[in-house]
C-alpha positions as CSV (number, residue, x, y, z in Angstrom):
1,M,-148.1,-75.5,48.6
2,K,-148.0,-71.8,49.6
3,I,-145.3,-69.2,49.9
4,T,-145.0,-68.3,53.6
5,G,-142.1,-65.9,53.8
6,I,-139.6,-63.8,51.8
7,T,-136.3,-62.8,53.5
8,T,-133.7,-60.5,52.0
9,F,-130.0,-60.6,52.8
10,L,-127.5,-57.9,52.1
11,L,-124.2,-59.6,51.6
12,S,-121.2,-57.3,51.9
13,D,-117.4,-57.7,51.7
14,T,-114.6,-55.3,51.6
15,L,-112.0,-56.0,48.9
16,D,-108.3,-56.5,49.7
17,E,-107.5,-54.2,46.8
18,S,-109.8,-51.8,44.9
19,F,-110.2,-52.1,41.2
20,Y,-111.9,-49.9,38.6
21,F,-113.1,-49.7,35.1
22,S,-114.4,-46.9,32.8
23,Q,-117.2,-45.8,35.1
24,F,-116.1,-46.0,38.8
25,E,-114.1,-47.9,41.4
26,Y,-115.0,-51.0,43.3
27,A,-113.8,-51.1,46.9
28,S,-116.3,-53.6,48.2
29,R,-119.0,-56.1,47.1
30,L,-122.6,-55.5,48.2
31,I,-125.3,-57.9,46.8
32,C,-128.9,-58.6,47.7
33,V,-130.1,-62.2,47.7
34,V,-133.5,-63.4,48.6
35,K,-134.8,-66.6,50.4
36,V,-138.4,-67.6,49.6
37,T,-139.9,-70.2,52.0
38,T,-143.0,-72.4,51.7
39,D,-145.3,-74.2,54.0
40,E,-143.9,-77.5,52.8
41,G,-140.4,-76.6,53.9
42,I,-139.1,-76.1,50.3
43,V,-136.8,-73.1,50.0
44,G,-135.8,-71.1,46.9
45,W,-132.9,-68.7,46.4
46,G,-132.7,-65.7,44.1
47,E,-130.5,-62.7,43.5
48,G,-130.9,-59.2,42.2
49,Y,-128.3,-57.3,40.1
50,G,-127.7,-53.7,41.0
51,P,-127.8,-51.4,44.1
52,A,-128.5,-53.9,46.9
53,E,-130.2,-51.7,49.4
54,V,-132.7,-50.5,46.8
55,I,-133.3,-54.0,45.6
56,R,-134.1,-55.1,49.1
57,S,-136.7,-52.3,49.4
58,A,-138.2,-53.3,46.1
59,I,-138.4,-57.0,47.1
60,N,-140.2,-55.9,50.3
61,F,-142.6,-53.9,48.1
62,F,-143.5,-57.0,46.1
63,A,-143.6,-59.4,49.1
64,P,-147.2,-58.9,50.1
65,L,-148.3,-59.6,46.6
66,V,-146.3,-62.9,46.6
67,I,-146.8,-64.3,50.1
68,G,-149.7,-66.8,50.3
69,R,-149.5,-67.7,46.6
70,N,-148.7,-71.1,45.0
71,P,-145.1,-71.0,43.8
72,L,-146.0,-73.3,41.0
73,Q,-148.0,-70.4,39.5
74,G,-144.8,-68.7,38.4
75,E,-146.0,-67.0,35.2
76,V,-149.1,-65.7,37.0
77,I,-147.1,-64.3,39.9
78,W,-144.6,-62.7,37.5
79,Q,-147.3,-61.0,35.6
80,D,-149.0,-59.7,38.8
81,M,-145.7,-58.3,40.0
82,H,-145.0,-56.7,36.7
83,R,-148.5,-55.2,36.4
84,R,-148.3,-53.9,40.0
85,A,-145.1,-51.9,39.2
86,L,-145.7,-51.2,35.5
87,D,-146.2,-47.5,35.8
88,Y,-142.7,-46.9,37.3
89,A,-140.7,-50.1,36.6
90,R,-140.6,-50.8,32.9
91,K,-136.8,-50.5,33.3
92,G,-134.5,-50.3,36.3
93,V,-134.0,-51.7,39.8
94,M,-137.6,-52.7,40.5
95,L,-137.1,-55.3,37.8
96,S,-134.0,-56.6,39.6
97,A,-136.2,-57.3,42.6
98,L,-138.8,-59.0,40.5
99,S,-136.0,-61.0,38.9
100,A,-134.7,-62.2,42.3
101,I,-138.1,-63.4,43.4
102,D,-138.7,-65.1,40.0
103,I,-135.4,-67.0,40.2
104,A,-136.2,-68.2,43.7
105,L,-139.6,-69.4,42.5
106,W,-137.9,-71.4,39.7
107,D,-135.7,-72.9,42.4
108,I,-138.7,-73.9,44.4
109,R,-140.6,-75.4,41.5
110,G,-137.6,-77.5,40.5
111,K,-137.3,-78.8,44.0
112,A,-141.0,-79.5,44.3
113,L,-141.1,-81.4,41.0
114,G,-137.7,-83.1,41.4
115,Q,-136.3,-81.5,38.3
116,S,-133.5,-79.1,37.4
117,V,-134.4,-75.6,36.2
118,S,-132.9,-76.4,32.8
119,T,-135.1,-79.4,32.5
120,L,-138.2,-77.3,33.3
121,L,-137.0,-74.8,30.6
122,G,-137.3,-77.6,28.1
123,G,-134.1,-79.4,28.5
124,R,-130.3,-79.0,28.1
125,F,-128.7,-78.7,24.7
126,R,-125.4,-79.1,26.4
127,E,-124.2,-80.5,29.7
128,K,-121.3,-78.1,29.9
129,V,-121.2,-74.5,29.0
130,E,-118.2,-72.7,27.7
131,V,-117.4,-69.6,29.7
132,Y,-115.2,-66.6,29.1
133,A,-113.0,-65.1,31.8
134,T,-114.0,-61.6,32.6
135,G,-111.1,-59.7,34.2
136,L,-108.3,-57.4,33.2
137,Y,-109.8,-54.5,35.2
138,F,-107.5,-51.7,36.4
139,T,-105.9,-51.1,39.8
140,Q,-103.5,-48.4,41.2
141,A,-100.7,-50.9,40.7
142,H,-101.5,-50.9,37.0
143,A,-101.5,-47.1,36.9
144,C,-98.1,-46.9,38.7
145,G,-96.4,-49.5,36.7
146,N,-96.4,-51.0,33.2
147,M,-100.1,-51.4,32.6
148,Q,-99.7,-53.3,29.3
149,A,-97.4,-55.9,30.9
150,K,-99.6,-56.5,33.9
151,L,-102.8,-56.9,31.7
152,A,-100.9,-59.3,29.4
153,D,-99.7,-61.4,32.3
154,E,-103.3,-61.7,33.7
155,A,-104.5,-62.7,30.2
156,L,-101.8,-65.4,30.1
157,L,-102.9,-66.6,33.5
158,Y,-106.4,-67.2,32.3
159,K,-105.1,-68.9,29.2
160,S,-103.0,-71.2,31.4
161,Q,-106.1,-72.1,33.4
162,G,-107.8,-73.4,30.2
163,Y,-110.0,-70.4,29.2
164,R,-110.4,-70.1,25.4
165,A,-112.2,-66.8,25.6
166,I,-111.2,-63.7,27.7
167,K,-112.8,-60.3,28.1
168,M,-110.9,-57.2,29.0
169,K,-111.9,-53.7,30.0
170,V,-111.4,-50.6,27.8
171,G,-112.7,-47.0,28.2
172,L,-109.6,-45.2,29.6
173,G,-109.2,-43.2,26.4
174,V,-108.8,-44.4,22.8
175,R,-105.0,-44.2,22.7
176,T,-104.6,-46.1,26.0
177,D,-107.1,-48.7,25.0
178,I,-105.3,-49.4,21.7
179,D,-102.0,-49.9,23.6
180,N,-103.6,-52.2,26.2
181,V,-105.5,-54.3,23.7
182,T,-102.5,-54.6,21.4
183,A,-100.4,-55.9,24.3
184,V,-103.0,-58.4,25.4
185,R,-103.6,-59.7,21.9
186,K,-99.8,-60.1,21.2
187,A,-99.5,-62.1,24.5
188,L,-102.4,-64.4,23.6
189,G,-101.3,-64.9,20.0
190,A,-102.2,-63.1,16.8
191,G,-103.9,-66.1,15.3
192,G,-107.1,-65.7,17.3
193,E,-107.1,-69.2,18.9
194,I,-108.1,-67.4,22.1
195,K,-111.1,-65.3,21.7
196,L,-110.6,-61.7,23.0
197,M,-113.5,-59.4,23.7
198,V,-113.3,-55.7,24.8
199,D,-115.9,-53.9,27.0
200,S,-116.0,-50.1,27.5
201,N,-119.1,-50.1,29.7
202,H,-120.7,-47.4,27.5
203,A,-117.8,-45.0,28.0
204,Y,-117.6,-43.5,24.5
205,T,-119.3,-41.2,22.1
206,F,-119.9,-42.5,18.6
207,R,-116.8,-40.8,17.2
208,E,-114.6,-42.3,19.9
209,A,-116.1,-45.8,19.6
210,F,-115.7,-45.7,15.8
211,E,-112.1,-44.6,16.1
212,L,-111.3,-47.3,18.6
213,A,-113.2,-50.0,16.6
214,R,-111.3,-49.2,13.4
215,A,-108.0,-49.3,15.2
216,L,-108.7,-52.7,16.8
217,E,-110.1,-54.4,13.7
218,P,-106.7,-56.1,12.8
219,L,-106.5,-57.7,16.3
220,R,-109.3,-60.2,15.8
221,I,-111.7,-58.9,18.5
222,H,-114.6,-61.3,19.0
223,W,-116.9,-58.5,20.1
224,F,-116.9,-54.9,21.2
225,E,-119.2,-54.7,24.2
226,E,-121.2,-51.6,25.2
227,P,-119.3,-49.1,23.0
228,L,-122.0,-46.6,23.4
229,A,-124.7,-45.3,25.8
230,P,-127.4,-48.0,26.3
231,D,-130.1,-45.9,24.8
232,D,-128.2,-44.9,21.7
233,Y,-129.9,-47.4,19.4
234,A,-129.2,-45.3,16.3
235,G,-125.6,-45.0,17.2
236,Y,-125.3,-48.8,17.7
237,R,-127.0,-49.4,14.3
238,E,-124.6,-47.1,12.5
239,L,-121.5,-48.3,14.3
240,R,-122.4,-51.9,13.5
241,G,-122.6,-51.0,9.8
242,R,-119.2,-49.3,9.9
243,T,-116.9,-51.8,11.7
244,T,-116.1,-55.4,11.1
245,I,-116.0,-56.1,14.9
246,P,-119.2,-57.6,16.1
247,L,-121.1,-55.5,18.7
248,A,-122.6,-56.7,22.0
249,A,-124.9,-55.0,24.5
250,G,-127.9,-55.6,26.7
251,E,-126.7,-55.8,30.3
252,C,-128.4,-52.4,30.9
253,E,-131.6,-53.4,28.9
254,F,-134.8,-54.8,30.4
255,L,-137.7,-57.0,29.4
256,R,-138.6,-58.1,25.9
257,A,-139.7,-54.6,25.0
258,G,-136.2,-53.3,25.6
259,F,-134.5,-56.1,23.7
260,R,-136.9,-55.7,20.8
261,Q,-135.4,-52.3,20.1
262,L,-131.9,-53.7,19.9
263,L,-133.0,-56.7,17.8
264,E,-135.4,-55.0,15.4
265,G,-133.0,-52.2,14.9
266,R,-130.2,-54.6,14.0
267,C,-128.0,-52.9,16.6
268,V,-125.9,-55.7,17.8
269,D,-124.6,-59.2,16.9
270,F,-124.8,-60.5,20.5
271,I,-127.4,-59.6,23.2
272,Q,-126.5,-59.9,26.8
273,P,-129.4,-59.8,29.2
274,E,-128.7,-60.0,32.9
275,T,-131.1,-62.6,34.2
276,C,-130.9,-61.1,37.7
277,A,-132.2,-57.7,36.3
278,A,-133.9,-58.1,33.0
279,G,-136.9,-60.0,34.4
280,G,-135.6,-63.2,35.9
281,I,-135.5,-66.7,34.3
282,T,-139.1,-66.3,33.1
283,E,-138.4,-63.3,31.0
284,A,-134.9,-64.3,30.0
285,K,-136.3,-67.4,28.3
286,K,-138.7,-65.2,26.3
287,I,-135.9,-62.8,25.4
288,A,-133.9,-65.8,24.1
289,D,-136.9,-66.8,21.9
290,L,-137.0,-63.2,20.6
291,A,-133.3,-63.3,19.8
292,Y,-133.8,-66.7,18.0
293,A,-136.5,-65.1,15.8
294,H,-134.1,-62.3,14.9
295,Y,-131.1,-64.6,14.2
296,V,-129.0,-62.9,16.9
297,E,-126.8,-64.8,19.4
298,M,-127.5,-64.5,23.2
299,T,-124.7,-64.6,25.7
300,P,-126.0,-63.7,29.2
301,H,-124.3,-61.1,31.4
302,N,-123.3,-62.9,34.6
303,W,-122.1,-61.0,37.7
304,G,-122.7,-61.8,41.3
305,T,-122.8,-64.8,43.6
306,G,-123.1,-68.5,42.7
307,I,-126.9,-68.1,42.7
308,A,-126.6,-65.9,39.6
309,V,-124.1,-68.3,38.0
310,A,-126.5,-71.2,38.5
311,A,-129.5,-69.3,37.1
312,N,-127.5,-68.3,34.0
313,L,-126.0,-71.8,33.6
314,H,-129.4,-73.3,33.4
315,L,-130.6,-70.7,30.9
316,T,-127.5,-71.0,28.7
317,A,-127.8,-74.8,28.7
318,N,-131.2,-74.3,27.1
319,L,-130.2,-71.8,24.4
320,C,-130.5,-72.8,20.8
321,Y,-129.1,-70.8,17.9
322,P,-130.4,-70.8,14.3
323,P,-129.6,-72.0,11.7
324,G,-129.3,-75.7,12.6
325,R,-126.1,-77.4,11.4
326,M,-124.0,-80.5,12.2
327,H,-121.6,-78.6,14.4
328,A,-123.8,-76.1,16.3
329,N,-122.6,-72.6,17.3
330,Q,-122.2,-72.8,21.0
331,P,-123.1,-69.9,23.4
332,L,-120.6,-68.3,25.7
333,L,-121.4,-67.4,29.3
334,E,-119.6,-64.8,31.2
335,F,-117.6,-66.0,34.3
336,D,-116.3,-63.0,36.3
337,R,-112.8,-63.6,37.6
338,S,-112.4,-60.3,39.5
339,P,-112.1,-60.5,43.3
340,N,-115.4,-61.6,44.9
341,R,-115.4,-63.7,48.1
342,L,-119.2,-63.7,48.0
343,R,-119.1,-65.6,44.7
344,E,-116.4,-68.0,45.9
345,E,-117.7,-68.7,49.4
346,L,-121.5,-68.4,49.5
347,L,-122.1,-71.8,47.9
348,A,-121.2,-75.0,49.7
349,H,-119.8,-76.2,46.4
350,P,-118.6,-73.2,44.4
351,F,-118.5,-73.3,40.6
352,K,-115.1,-74.1,39.2
353,A,-114.2,-74.0,35.5
354,T,-112.5,-77.0,33.9
355,D,-111.0,-76.6,30.4
356,G,-112.9,-73.3,30.1
357,C,-116.3,-74.9,30.9
358,L,-118.8,-75.1,33.7
359,T,-120.9,-78.1,34.3
360,V,-124.6,-77.5,34.4
361,P,-126.2,-78.6,37.7
362,T,-128.6,-81.6,37.4
363,A,-130.0,-81.6,41.0
364,P,-133.5,-80.3,41.5
365,G,-134.1,-76.5,41.2
366,L,-131.0,-74.4,40.7
367,G,-129.0,-77.4,41.9
368,I,-127.0,-75.4,44.5
369,E,-126.5,-75.5,48.3
370,I,-126.1,-72.3,50.3
371,D,-123.5,-72.3,53.0
372,E,-125.7,-70.9,55.8
373,E,-122.7,-70.0,58.0
374,K,-121.1,-68.0,55.2
375,L,-124.5,-66.4,54.5
376,L,-124.7,-65.1,58.0
377,H,-121.0,-64.2,58.0
378,F,-121.4,-61.8,55.0
379,S,-124.9,-60.6,55.9
380,Q,-126.0,-57.3,57.2
381,P,-129.1,-57.7,59.4
382,P,-131.9,-59.5,57.4
383,R,-135.4,-58.3,57.0
384,A,-138.3,-60.7,56.7
385,S,-141.7,-60.2,55.2
């Protein structure tokens, strides 16, 4: 079997209402997905996380190195792509392109061998994965009205839908954050039956993050995500030693080398690699093994279309945490609930959470079916290599 073509699709959709977080505003969705074809008619799908136009260019950069190869030689192809871009792609968007191709090759291998990706990874420790609802972003309606009440209502909606873990955005300023989180925790219940996580998207200096963490400690926060700039490893290490709230980070980190700095530095309690950027399924599996060796829990970042959801579901199904015990500590997977028609409509059978869980696909490869009409509906003109 040989790879005969690589086609990129830029999927775009304008949102009905913009939303924002600590860094910038979203008025639309723009995502790059890739289709890898073979001479045996088997097709694989992948997705890159980040600026879609740049990812498409980077995929086209890698394409001549990949076309003509045997897709069953995934590790070899991964290393060749990595080596080709090593001088200028140890971190960043080139790795998102590599990740997209890698995910598509896993999809092809699974289909060729008649096995799911999670089976090829070594098997599933769980058939269902508990997910947390990521939402509680900010809109102009929030700004013009009672922000705390609107955020609390949204949190209660997710609770009513069966989610037992919810993540909200912070980063609007320490005082505003305290008011918002307090309102949401009060609505969900002070006992902590519903896990509540906060995410500042690296909005804060150490002093601000420390002030916020100390103020939120009585509210039973499950983790404080990206309190500091991604490269402030010393700041993470110090903050972790000075707050009782567990810290989480890693969506802006890349490859094992990057995560080694977080893990060896004892910077965080949870690592959050983005499979569609950190090196694909091939590298994410190795990052998971590295986390296992450092006794740190891994909970993948998960943002994009159903392709990304499927890749992360298979990976999370295969995660194992030390130490072993009768009732194992189960990983959480992010499940974005912010507006995204690309996520909801690209797959013929979109992922739906039941009782706060997603079922891991068992069909060969990623176990998903792309709705080709929707693909074309959302697509800007494709480019083939």
